[in-house]
N, C-alpha and C positions, 0 to 999 in steps of 0.2 A: 295204083296210082292215085286214082281219083279218090279212093277211100282215105289214103294218107293225107292228101291235101285237104280234104274236109275235115278231117281230125286235127290237123296243125292250126286251123285258122278259126274254126267256129264250131262250138257246141251243137251238137244235132238238135234240131227243133222238134218239140213234142206236138206241134199243132198238126190236127188231121188235115188231110188234102182239101176237105170240104169247107174248110174254116180259112177266110182271109186273112192275111198278115195285119199287124197294127200299122196303121198308115203314119208316116211322116210327111205331110203334104206340102209343106212350105208356109210362108209367112201371110199369103194373101188368101182372102175369101174369093171364091170364083162362082160364077153361075153354072158351071159345067161339071162340077164334082161336089159331092157332099163332104164337107171338111168338118171342122169345129163349129157346132151351133152355139154361140155364145149365150143366146136367149135361154136355150134349154140348158146350158151349163149353170147360169145364174139361178134358175128355177129350181134345178136339182139340189143345190147347195143350200139355198134357202129353206128348202122343204126338208132336207136331212136336218138341219139345226132345229127347225121348229118342232120337228118330230122328237128329237132328243130332249127339247125343253119340256115338252108335254109328258114325257116319261117320268119327269121329277116332280118335286111338291112345290117348284118355285114358280111365281108369277111371271118372271122374266129373268132374262139374262142380261147383265151389264158386262160388256166385253172391251177389254183393253188390250189384248194380244193382237197385234196387227194382222196375224193371219187369220184369226177368227173374224176380225172386222171386214177383212176382204170376202170371206167365205160367205158372210150373211149380208153385207151391204153392196159388196161388188164394187169397191172402191180401193185405192192404193196410192200412198204417197211413200217415198223413198225412205231409206234409214235415217237420214239426217233428221226427220222429223217423225216418222213412223214408230220410232222406239222411244219417244221422250215422254210417253204416258200423258199426252195431251189429247189424243184423239180416243173417242170411245163410242160405242154403240149400245142401244138398247134393244134387245130381241124380244118380240112378244109372242105368245102362243099362236093368235090367229089374226094378227094386223101387221103391216109392213113395218120393219124396224126404223129407228130414229139413230140418224149418225151426227156426232158434233164433231166438226172438223177444223182445220187450221185455217184461219184467214180467209184468202180469196178462194181457196179450195171449194169453200160451200158454195160461191157463186157459180163456179166452174161445173160443180155437180148438178146444179139447177139446169145448166144449159145443156151438158152432155150425158148425163146419167138419170135419165127421166124414168127410169123403172121405180122410183120411189117419188111421193108426193112432195112439192117445193117444201112444204112446211116441216118435212122431216129431215131436211138438211138443215143443220143448225151450226152457228159458230161456237167453238168451245176453246178454252184455254184453262189449264190447271196450274201451270207454274213451272214448266220445263224441269221436272223431277227435281222441284225444291228450290230452283233458282228463285223463284217468287215464293215467298214463305207462306205457309198456309194461314198466317194471321191476316193476311190481304184480303181472305174471305172468298177467293175464286172457288175453293172446293165447296165451301159452304153454300154458296149460290148454286152450284151445279148439283149438289144433293138435292135442294130445296126444289130444283126444276125437274129432276128425275122423280122425286117423291110425288109431284103433282101429276105427271104423266102415268104414274103407276096407279094413282088413284083413278084417273080418267078411264084407265083399262079394267077397273075393278080389281085390281090385284094389289092394291095398297097393303092388305093384312097378310099377305103369301111372302115367304122368304124370297130374297133377290140372290140369283146365282152371280158369282164373280169369278173371272179367270185368273187374272193376274191383277195386283193393286199396289199402290203405293200406302204405306202404313197411314199417313195423316189422313188420305181419303177413306179407308177403312175406319178409322177412329170416328169420322164425320158421319158416315153411314149408321154406325152405332149410336152417336150422339143424337141422331135424328129419328131413333128408333127402328131403323131397318135391321131385319133379320137376315144373316148373310150365309150362303152354302157355296160350295165348290161347283162352278161351272165348266171348269176346264177338263174334268174327266168326261161328263156327257159330250162336250165340243169335240174331243179328240176322239171318241167313239163315233160321232157323226161323220167325221172327216176320213174315217178309216177305209171306208169302201168307195172307191172311184168309179166314177161314170165313164162311158166311152170317150166322152169329150175330154175328161181329165187326162185318161191314159194317152190319148192322142197328143196332147199338149206334153205330157212327161217323155213320150216318144220323141217329139219334135226337139225338146231340149236335149236329149240323149244324142240325137243325129248331129245337132251342131257340134257336140263335144267329141263325137267320132270324127269329124273334119278338123278339130283342134289337134287331136292325137296325130293326125297324119302330117300336120304342119309342124307338130314337135318333133315327130320321127326325121322329118328331113332338115329341121335346124339343129337337132341335138348333136354337138360334136365337141372335142376338147376345145378349150378356150372360151366357149359360152358361159355365162354365169346363171345361178339359178332365178336370179331375178329377171333376166332377160326371158326366160321361159314364162314367167308371170305376165311380163308385159305383153308378150306374144300371144298369150291365151286371152287376156283382156282384151286387146285390139280386135282379135279376129271373132271373139264372141260378140261383142259390141256391133261389129260390122254384120254379123249373120242375124242381128235382131233380139239379142240378149236384153232384158230389162233390168237385170242386176247380176253383176259377178260379185258374189258373196265372199269368196275365198278361192285363192289357188295354192294348195301345197306344192312345193318345189324342193326335192331333197335329194342329195347325191352323195355318193362316196362314203366317207367315215360318218356322215350326218344320218345314214340310214338306220343305225342301231345303235342307241335306241330311238325310236321315231320321234321327232320333234314337234310334228304338226304345225310346220311352218315354211319359210324360206328365207335364205340369205343371200349375200353377194358371193357365194362360194364359186369358184372356177371349177368347172367340170373337166375330169382328166380322163385319159385314155383307161379302159378298164374299169371304170366306175360302174357301179350298178346306180340307177336312179329311178326315183318314183314320184309321180304326180298325182294330185287329187283335184279335180276342177268342179267347183260348186257354183252354179249359176241358175237363173231361172228365165223361162220362157213364158210369157203371160203368166207369171206367178209361179209356174211349176217347176221344181228343182232337180238337179242333178247331184250325184255324190258319186264320183266316177275316177278310180285309182286304175292307173297303169304303170307297170316297170318296165325299163328298158335296161339292156347292156350297152355301155358305149364303147363301141369298136369291137368287142369281144365279151366274153363271159368266162370266168373261171369255173372249174368243177364246183366249187363251193357255192357260187353264185346260182349256177344251174341248178344244184340239188334243192337250194332253198326255193328257188321258183316251183320246181316239180312238187314239192311238199305243200306250198301255198296253193297250187291248182288243184293238188288231190283234195286237200281240205275244202276247197271252193266247190268241187265236183261232188264230194260226199254230201255237204249241205244242200246244194241244188237237187241232189237226187231224192232227197227227203221231202222236198217242198212239194206239197199236194193240197187241194181243198179237202177239209175235214180232218187234216193232221194237227196234232198238238205241236204247239211250239218248242216244248221240251224234247220232242223227238228231233227237231232240227238242231237244237243247242248241243244235244248229245253227241251228234257228228263232229263238233269242233273240238279242237284239242283242249285239254286243261291248261290253265294259266302256268303250271310248273313244267308242261312239256315244251314251253318255249321261252323259258329263263324268268318267270315272275312268280312271286311267293303267294299271290293271292288272285281270285277272280277280279276283285276291284283294282288292284295294281296294274291287271292287264285289260282293263276294260277299254273298249273302243278299236281293239285289234283284231279280235274274232267275234264278230256279231253282225246283226242286221238290225236296219233302222227303217222306219217307213218314210216315203217320201211323198210329197204334196205341195201344198203352198208353203209348208215349213219343211226344214231340212231333216229334223227329227220328230217323226209323228210315230204312230203305233202301225205295226207291231215292232216292238223292239225285243229281239231274240238273242239271248245269250246266256251263258252258264251263269252269269252272275244273278239274273232275275226269273229266268224261264223255267229252272227246274222246280221251283217251289211255286211259281205263280204262271202256269202255262195258259196260253189261250189257243183258241182254234183259228187254223188259217181259212181264210174264206176266199171265194173267187171276188175279184175286185180289189184286193189288196195289192199294193205296189210297195216295194222296199228295196233297199240297197244291201246286198251282201258282202261283207268285207272279210278278207283273211290277210295274214301277214306271217312271214317266217323269217327269222334272223338265220345268216349265214354262218356256217363253221369258223370263217375267218374273223368273227367277232366285230366285223363293221359293216357288211353288206346285209341287204335284206330284201325280200320280195313281198310286194304289196299287191294284191287284185282285188278289185271291186266289180261287181255285176248287178245291174238294176233288173229286178224280177218283178213281172206281173203274174199273180194266182190267177189261174182261169179254170173253167169247169173242167178242162181236160188235162191240167197239169201246170206248166209255167211257159212264160214267154220271156225272153232275154232281151231287153231294150238296148244294152251296151254291146256294140258290135265291133269296135276296134279290136284286131286280134290278140289273144291272151291265152290260148291254149299253150302255146310255147313261148318262151322268153324272147321278146323282139330285141333285135339287135340294130340299134342306129349307129350310122356313120362306120359301117363295117369296112375293115381294112381288106 
């Protein structure tokens, strides 16, 4: 009986008895337990980024990707300003980075982010993604300032790495004689191996979603709307300390197949299959965490779809080990034609894995679309979300499961704990 109960609720752990589980200790720092060491986290991230820079022919990296900015300068501004291409950081090989930030954020950094010298926090503004035309000269002046810092560091003649960029800014770099290289690839390589502090933050973020799914299971019943589930998830996550709820997918009934990747005001009805994806971050570290429910009951077709999605999930999880090539994992997943699609491109995002960290989609990306021809080696310290999807034979229902996985020296750890071995039934009659 105990074995059946364990099989039903949780995938057996591969962790040796001598190894302590990954902690999800809470939000506070305390003097009586060792939890996340943010100083150690900042040092680790900067060292990884500078090591990646030194492995290239670039003299510096100029970073606009706001996850790369956080990784190297340990600062954050939310999406309203963070994605407007006005914040940027200059990463050097052997000296502290320089960051240009928006308005009063610079003064705030000088007061509260004292791991960089005061002169390395600078005001910057490039025009809100074109709202101020390049002819105003903001980009010209910024490139001139960057060029002077490169000269001061003795790397003015070396190429400059860029992760993402607005075309007018790229044109200005070229006009002022700066050769450009791709910095996004080495930065993603730097971010792929997570430290113990990063993994603990990822686990804490997942633990918060565990609790939200308990709330959803108790709330989910006929007459609720998809958007009410989204509102509930947002409220609970922010109450628990989330710093950004990026998205909540809420999908039910006939909307499950094909998967629309959104939510509406649809009323949930008896016998629906419903699935949800909760994407949020805690101290910057993200979740991507699907769960599926039956509402009141589940039909044989819905149960069969769930069992198939679970079998695909378990086959992929069984293949994940350090040293394994990602194509080995991809081959455990069904072909696009096996679940109703003409090509792997058309089916992409339904049977795959994606890295988790400061960004939602980091390395490794594991799927039949890219991994069979371009495999990579799985290594301890990688963290990713494994996703499966199975449409039901009734033509409208579907099952969606996602598990967050840490690759360890001994195998894997699963961070996502809400029961998903068997189809959970909410509001059972």
